[in-house]
C-alpha positions in Angstrom: 21.4 -78.2 -39.1 23.3 -81.6 -38.5 25.9 -82.4 -35.8 28.4 -82.3 -38.5 27.6 -78.9 -39.7 27.5 -77.5 -36.1 30.7 -78.9 -34.8 32.6 -79.8 -37.8 32.5 -83.7 -36.7 30.1 -86.4 -37.3 28.3 -88.8 -34.6 25.7 -90.2 -36.8 24.2 -93.2 -35.6 23.6 -94.3 -39.4 26.3 -96.1 -41.6 27.6 -93.7 -44.2 27.7 -94.3 -47.6 31.6 -94.3 -48.7 32.6 -92.6 -51.7 36.0 -93.3 -53.2 36.8 -90.8 -55.7 39.4 -91.8 -58.5 40.5 -89.4 -61.1 41.5 -91.1 -64.5 45.0 -91.5 -65.5 47.2 -89.4 -67.8 46.1 -88.7 -71.5 47.7 -87.0 -74.3 45.6 -83.9 -73.5 47.1 -84.2 -69.7 50.7 -84.1 -71.3 49.8 -81.0 -73.4 48.1 -79.2 -70.4 45.1 -78.7 -72.6 41.4 -78.1 -71.7 39.9 -81.7 -71.8 36.2 -81.9 -71.3 34.1 -83.6 -73.6 36.8 -84.6 -75.9 37.6 -88.3 -75.6 41.1 -89.2 -75.6 42.3 -92.8 -74.2 45.1 -93.3 -71.5 48.7 -93.2 -72.5 50.9 -95.9 -71.5 51.6 -94.0 -68.4 47.9 -93.5 -67.9 47.5 -97.3 -67.9 50.4 -97.6 -65.4 48.8 -94.9 -63.3 45.1 -96.9 -63.3 46.8 -100.0 -62.6 48.9 -98.6 -59.5 45.7 -96.9 -58.2 44.0 -100.3 -58.5 46.9 -101.8 -56.3 46.4 -99.1 -53.8 42.9 -100.1 -53.5 43.5 -104.0 -53.5 42.5 -104.4 -49.9 39.9 -101.9 -49.8 36.3 -103.6 -50.1 34.1 -102.0 -52.9 30.5 -102.7 -53.7 30.0 -100.9 -57.1 32.0 -99.1 -59.4 30.4 -96.0 -61.2 32.2 -94.2 -64.2 31.9 -91.1 -66.2 31.5 -92.3 -69.9 34.3 -91.0 -71.2 37.1 -93.5 -72.4 39.7 -92.2 -70.1 37.6 -92.7 -67.0 36.1 -96.1 -68.3 39.6 -97.3 -68.8 40.8 -96.4 -65.6 37.7 -98.0 -63.9 38.3 -101.3 -65.6 41.5 -101.6 -64.0 40.0 -101.4 -60.5 36.7 -103.6 -61.3 38.2 -106.2 -63.7 39.9 -108.3 -61.1 37.3 -107.8 -58.8 34.5 -109.3 -61.1 32.4 -106.1 -60.9 30.6 -104.4 -63.8 31.7 -100.7 -64.5 28.3 -98.8 -64.6 28.3 -95.7 -66.7 26.9 -92.7 -64.9 26.5 -89.6 -67.0 26.8 -86.9 -64.3 30.4 -88.0 -63.7 31.4 -86.6 -66.9 34.0 -83.6 -66.8 32.9 -80.0 -67.5 31.9 -79.1 -70.9 34.7 -76.6 -72.2 32.7 -75.7 -75.2 35.1 -74.0 -77.5 38.0 -74.2 -75.5 38.3 -77.8 -75.7 41.7 -79.0 -76.8 43.1 -75.4 -76.4 45.8 -74.4 -73.9 45.4 -72.1 -71.0 47.0 -69.3 -73.1 45.3 -70.2 -76.2 41.9 -69.8 -74.7 42.9 -66.6 -72.9 44.2 -65.1 -76.0 40.8 -66.4 -77.8 38.4 -64.8 -75.4 40.6 -62.6 -73.1 37.8 -60.9 -71.1 35.5 -64.0 -70.9 38.5 -66.1 -69.7 39.6 -63.6 -67.0 35.8 -63.7 -65.7 35.9 -67.5 -65.9 38.7 -67.7 -63.7 37.2 -66.3 -60.7 33.2 -66.6 -61.5 31.6 -70.2 -61.1 28.5 -69.2 -63.0 30.5 -68.2 -66.1 30.9 -70.6 -68.8 33.3 -71.1 -71.7 31.7 -70.5 -75.1 29.2 -73.0 -75.8 30.3 -74.9 -72.9 29.0 -75.4 -68.9 29.9 -73.2 -66.0 31.1 -74.7 -62.7 27.7 -74.0 -61.1 26.1 -76.3 -63.8 28.7 -79.0 -62.8 27.8 -78.7 -59.2 24.2 -79.0 -59.5 24.5 -82.3 -61.4 27.2 -83.5 -59.0 25.0 -82.8 -56.1 22.1 -84.8 -57.7 24.4 -87.5 -58.5 25.7 -87.8 -54.8 21.9 -87.8 -53.4 21.1 -90.7 -55.8 24.3 -92.8 -54.9 24.1 -92.0 -51.3 20.4 -93.3 -51.2 20.8 -96.1 -53.3 23.9 -97.4 -51.7 23.4 -96.5 -48.1 25.9 -98.2 -45.7 28.3 -99.3 -48.7 31.3 -98.2 -50.4 31.1 -97.1 -54.0 34.1 -96.3 -56.3 33.3 -93.1 -58.6 35.8 -92.7 -61.5 35.6 -89.3 -62.8 37.5 -86.0 -63.8 39.1 -83.1 -61.7 36.0 -80.7 -61.5 33.2 -83.4 -60.5 35.6 -84.8 -58.0 36.6 -81.2 -56.5 32.9 -80.7 -56.4 31.9 -83.7 -54.5 34.8 -82.7 -52.1 33.3 -79.2 -51.8 30.0 -80.6 -50.9 31.5 -82.9 -48.5 33.5 -80.1 -46.6 30.5 -77.6 -47.2 32.8 -74.8 -48.3 32.6 -72.3 -51.1 33.7 -72.4 -54.7 37.5 -71.0 -53.7 38.1 -74.9 -53.2 37.7 -75.7 -57.2 40.5 -73.2 -57.7 43.1 -73.9 -54.7 42.6 -77.8 -54.5 45.1 -79.9 -56.7 44.4 -83.3 -57.8 47.1 -85.4 -59.5 46.2 -87.9 -62.2 45.1 -91.2 -60.9 44.6 -90.0 -57.4 42.3 -91.1 -54.9 40.2 -89.0 -52.4 37.6 -90.6 -50.1 34.4 -89.0 -48.3 31.8 -90.5 -46.2 28.4 -89.1 -46.6 25.7 -89.8 -43.9 21.8 -90.0 -44.4 21.3 -87.1 -41.7 23.1 -84.9 -44.3 26.6 -84.8 -42.6 29.7 -85.6 -44.5 33.4 -86.4 -43.5 36.4 -86.2 -45.8 38.8 -88.9 -45.0 41.6 -88.7 -47.7 42.5 -86.4 -50.3 44.7 -86.9 -53.3 46.4 -90.0 -52.6 48.7 -91.4 -55.2 51.3 -94.3 -55.9 53.7 -91.7 -56.0 53.7 -91.0 -60.0 
């Protein structure tokens, strides 16, 4: 057990890897409040404005690398930050959103009407997946593996990860070392910024959650 885990704070002598977790901007699915996982809508005009404002919030922040989900909405958001810095955006498949399977493109009410019993279980059990989709437990496994790779490769540096609601919440859950309730109780706005430091000894410190430019 690390110092961070024992006392809730970190005194590691090693430099952390700082992860800046940026959610993509608005898409048509965001406007319609639809399940949007592996579907690939682009940003709306407002979404592009949100991405630009997130880039402005990060203007004075040194960033060593930019990794993005392969979906267009994340790549477009990543480009807004990386472009003026001369950084290439690297695609990282494990940053992709949850696969909502047959619920993709449906509203909450439509998914509940289609599969009432399953939808009810899904709301409270992270091992349950949408029909043909991916459970939050499966997302947790791939995000944990991603964090291990990134913190190992970029020790002591700052990395921007541009992703989606569930992977970002999962990364924060891992950093905070808390249970799955966080996935259901934490709100993340579009184009919001969260920051967590991950230490080589296994400790972590969440420094910021859901910062936005007021959109």
